[in-house]
VEXTORTOR-114124 format. One record per residue (C-alpha): x, y, z; residue in one letter. Coordinates in pm, whole numbers, plus 50000, padded with zeros to 5 digits. Layout:
% residues N
XYZA ...
% end
This chain:
% residues 481
644778675234594M 643188685234297N 640908716934328W 637678725634127E 636688760834069M 632908768634100V 632068804433991I 628848824233955G 628328859033812L 625948885233907E 626008908233618I 624438945033665H 623198959433322V 622298994933326Q 619018996633101L 619179023132806A 616049043632918T 616039082932877R 614649084433235S 615329067133573K 613319037433687I 610999056033926F 611339091133835S 611549115333554G 615399123233584S 617559123033286E 619949090833268V 622909100433142A 626759094533200F 628959123033397G 627779158533465G 628329178633767S 627259157534089P 623549158834196N 622429176833886T 620649147033762R 618979141234077A 614979146734165S 613279150634496A 612319112834438V 616109103334390D 616859124234698L 614209107834902A 612709140135006M 609539132635243P 606449125035070G 607939117434732M 606699084234588L 607909062834312P 606159058233971V 607409028933753L 608929036333427N 607089010933184E 610229010132942E 611718993233197V 609558964233239V 609718960932840R 613188957732849M 613088931733139G 610808909932949V 612828914432621L 616068901232785F 613818870632936G 612778862732582L 616348866132436G 617418836632684I 614188815132635D 613508820833009A 610208820633237E 608488855433214I 607318864233570G 603398869633485R 603268888933830T 606358903133976S 606758923534294V 609318949434385F 610768947834728D 612848970634971R 616248959235037K 617238973735353N 620928986335436Y 622589018835543F 625019035335324Y 625669072835261P 624879070034872D 621649053534950L 619449081735090P 616219062635156K 618069037435363G 616689011535135Y 617058998634755Q 613908991734561I 614768957834399S 612928923234350Q 613518893834569F 610808865034551E 608968873534246H 611568886233982P 610568899033647I 612448869533467V 613088833733595G 615038803333520N 616638805833173G 619718791333000E 622468801832738V 625078784932513T 628478798432506V 631228787532263V 634628785232380L 638088790332201A 638368752932113D 634808753331961G 633238733532237T 629908747332392E 629098750532744K 625438755232882Q 625158781633176I 621988785033355G 620458816433461I 618778816133803T 617028849233757R 617078883833641A 615418911233831H 614898949533810L 616298974234052E 617559007434120E 621129020334124D 622609038334436A 624709069234418G 628499072434416K 630789081934715S 633499104434609L 636699105834792H 639349120234564E 638419155934598D 637849158734966F 640519157235270H 639339133135528G 635729134235418M 633609119735134S 631439136934891G 628119122434773I 626849123734404D 623239109934356L 623459113333974N 623249077633948R 620579070834217A 617449056934055G 619339045033743T 617379014533616P 619378981333651L 618688943233554L 620768921333774E 621418886133587I 622448859133843V 623868828833690S 623868794133834E 627028782233973P 627748763933656D 631208781133541I 634378761333629R 637088785233459S 637928821133373S 637698812533017E 634068802733072E 633438832333279A 634648855833018I 632818837532739A 629698839132926Y 630128875433038L 630738883932653K 627398864232560Y 625558885532792I 626978915832655H 626298907332321S 622658899132399L 621908930332566V 623488952232308T 621818931432039Y 618348936832197L 619268973732241G 618358973332618I 621868984832718S 625069001232532D 627178976132745G 629809004532801N 631808988333098M 634269018533118A 631089039633207E 629639014533457G 626779004333218S 627638969333280M 629438956533601R 630198921333734C 630158904534089D 632008873234093V 631268844834331N 633958821734372L 634558789134589S 636968757534538L 636208721934602R 637998689634578P 637628674434239H 634618647134236G 632708662634523T 629358677834498K 629428702834795E 630068736234726F 632968753234940G 632668784635127T 632448813834862R 633638849234837T 631928875934643E 634178900634452I 632208932934373K 631958955434084N 634428942033849V 634268966233525N 636398948933245S 636488915533102F 640198916133134R 639978927033516F 637228896933557V 639808871533430E 642648888333645K 640528886833980A 639198850833898I 642948841033885A 644268859634195V 641388848134434E 641808812434294Y 645438813734407E 644458830034736R 641828804334833Q 644138775834710L 647048789334938D 644688788635239I 643208753035189L 646308736235101E 648028748935424D 644798734535619G 642838767235660G 639428777335574S 637748803735364I 635758830635526T 632358841235358Q 632928877435270E 632858902735026T 636148917234855R 637408940634638L 639578934934317Y 642788960234309D 643948962133981A 646798982234058D 647988957334279R 646508927334121N 645088914634432E 641788910934601T 641118925534953R 638378921635198S 635798948335240M 633158932535474R 631548901035587S 629258885135313K 625598894435394E 622748871335346V 619048875935252A 617908880135622N 620488907235674D 618428929635434Y 614898923135572R 613478921135236Y 609808931935234F 607298940634956P 607478976134852E 604338992634953P 604449023934747D 604169000334416L 601838975734294L 602768941034166P 603488941033794I 600948920533594V 602228911133270I 599548896033011D 600268875232684E 599438903632469T 602228925832607F 604628897732585I 603608888632200Q 603978927532113R 607618925332232I 608308891232072K 607208908631746D 610058932631805T 612838911131869M 615948913031621P 617858883331515E 619978873631793L 623778863931806P 623388828331787R 620908826831505A 623018851831310K 626158830031362R 624368800531227D 623158820530922R 626498835530856F 627758798130825Q 625008787730617S 624668816830379E 628068828230368Y 629818793530417K 632028811230707L 633808787230968S 632198784731276N 634898806731430Y 634848835831180D 630928834131207A 631118836931583A 633658866231577V 631418885031323L 628058879131488A 629268890031858A 628488924931793N 625408936131619R 627158967731449T 630038946531345L 627838919031187A 625678947331005D 629098962630882Y 630288928030756F 627178922130561E 627528957530400G 630958950130280V 629818914930152A 626988929329967A 629398955829785T 632548933229701C 630378903229626G 632968879329811D 631908871330168A 634838853630277K 637358877730155L 634978904630337A 635188885130665A 638808884330645N 639288919430580W 636688932030886V 637958906731131S 641718912231059V 642688943230890E 639988966730997L 640018950831353A 643828957731373A 643218995631292L 640288997031548L 642518982431810N 645489003531713R 643619036531729H 641329023432017D 638109031231799V 634899012331820A 633339001031515I 630299022731548E 632929052031496Y 635049036831209T 635929062830953P 635769038730675V 632179028130583S 631128993130482A 630529003930131E 633759020730091D 635628989130230L 633488968030012G 634788988629701A 638278983929789L 638158946629810I 636308948929475A 639428962629336R 641508933929460I 638888909129303K 639238926028957D 643068927228949D 643048965829007T 645518961529299I 647188936829489S 646198925429834G 649458940629970K 648808972829796I 645218972429947A 646478972830266K 648289006830213D 645039021130041V 643019009130337F 645509030030578E 644959059430350A 641239057430346M 641459054230735W 643279086230743N 640629105530511G 642629107130200E 639359094229999G 637839064729845T 639769035229721A 639829044029343D 640579080029444T 643629069329614I 644589042729359I 644539068029087D 646159096829252A 649059075029355R 649429052829034G 648739023129205L 646899006028929R 648378967328916Q 650068959028582M 648168930128410S 649228932228082D 650528900027971Q 652948914527705G 654408937927908E 654878913628231L 656598889127987E 659138915327893T 659948918228248M 660178884128314V 662418878628019A 664858905228149T 664918892928479V 665618857128372L 668388869628131A 669928890028410D 670298864228647N 671668832228450P 673188815428745N 670058815628927Q 668088802028641V 670438772728610A 670298765428989Q 666528765528948Y 666338743628684R 668848716828843A 666848715529141A 664228693729259D 660588703829265E 660608713529644T 663668734829608K 662098749729307Q 659168763129489K 661338781229737K 663788794529486M 660598807829266L 660258836629552G 663498851429431F 662428856629072F 658918869729182V 660698895729388G 663028908529108Q 659878911128896V 658078930129152M 660888952629231K 661188961128841A 657498968128836S 657578989529157R 655148965529339G 652638969329051Q 652768937428865A 650058912128927N 651488884529145P 649268858929009G 650088865028665L 653818868728734V 653918834228912N 652368819928608K 654648835928359L 657758828028557L 656888790328583N 656358788428212Q 659558805728142K 661558784828386L 659918752628242A 661168760627921G 
% end
């Protein structure tokens, strides 16, 4: 029997506010345990929550970014459960009346096809604290620095059918929230986490199978791996005639497996009821319009503009538009060098390679867009070859100066004097009469392959500084004669 995966993602995005959702405590990563937790976060008796308006603005901004329904009246609820890092014994969240309703996003897959994925809702809630196990023997410590950190939980429809689609959707949401400036999207620091709901059903059937939920997966690679191993686990059970238990599971990256944590709760288990200490949020059209007026150009619109304005391929435009900082960097390079296609190639290939090799984010690249654009301009005006430019770029990355400074210091300016190169070509041909004879006796196809030998000899004689285009032109002329 052929089985089809049905996947839905619940993405928790930490909102980039300076203070928490219901208190004035600072939102920041790290710090000594319990140093960023106020009396409100600690649930001291008599402490009441006060809503951070910036959280509401960011929620509406996300809803506008996916063309979703904005909840004109949204309500906070108490989600009741007991866990040591939840001091109140409940989490303030939203249930029946979220701030963002139905929406949809379109993602582009590797083969260029597009996939529409529905979004059921996005609601505001507070984060819980964190249990610490490593530094205690037989006990756990509780750090409440994260308690009360504002989250936007984005719940997709079960429209995803493969790990590739899941990653494409997750990356799109990551790109969108960073474009909008509502989150830094740093998965390593927990600013974006993902719960994966996965079930299997026979191909062609409409009914969903029993799903499991894999909690708090914190990287694109781990989401892909978790989906793969959970698919195989469920497949083995179903093909052996067994049944899937609805439960919450944990992905263990070290063992590359999922493990059962607890039975899966349903809404009734949480005994939701409206939060009595917070009034409903009422949003008017003026508030929404003010937010609309601040919206930046979004990834899809930027990708389309890159294709029309810079004549880039769909793939190149999508890669460059996926990250707002990268997109701005590319436009800076293109403006400086005057060649968008060459700029796109250098940013998406050469720069990307160095960023990956040194594990540096684009925000911290040591080579500015203007400096990279100036380097590409030296390729265009034949000052240096593309091959030499790569060495110059490495030197720029290592802090040796601008392109012109490095070119002059190393004596790398390309030889483009036709008379000087004609002399070199004549010398190479005179020194290799047998190869010249073989070349002239060969057919056109073989001649193209053999030309590389002569080009190599000229480049060797010029210490790699001869203009390759001019060398090829002169060799073709001389060998034809």
